[in-house]
C-alpha angles and dihedrals in degrees: 000000000000136000115224120196120194122226092216142024121261147104121301116230121196124191093226132329092220090052091065103040110115093353121126116236122228124218110270094015114140111242100168143352130228112219133181108237089211092060100062115167129186122233109208124192110206112195115231090237090059097041115141133173108272129183125210111265090037110150123237134190117217120206105197122207090232092060110016096169095062128054135218119219120228138172123225111242103164139019134187118242095205129054115240131185115258128208091287093048092250116140109244140167111234115227129184121210129187116224111240115250113266096031106127102175099080118088133173109282096019116148132201147112129301128214113205126188119210132181121310115265135183115275093238091057091049092051098046099035097097097041089050091049092049091048091049091052091046095053094038103243 
């Protein structure tokens, strides 16, 4: 038995209570995280098939499952350079967005859909992008 004292105030987040019951803990293994509820960030998974060129400071609109008719504004602060598999084994780029100040809808653990806006492109490119990508994969280029 140990007594753990936090250096700062916040909310404790555990992966899963059932995950830890009866399981030995190794030294240095993360059991929980302390997060500041006022510093909510959004993790966005952008599928490789939908990948577009995004700049830092790009704005995003988040449509949370708890309130799908209203959106929460966010600003992109970080983006992964390499695609990684997510929990459903789909290749995704991981993005991190900061919720704009004054947005009260987002809470820790909220889920939803994100709308990202990239650079403007010609309409013909937008319409033939996916067929070209499928053709490229089919012929191996």
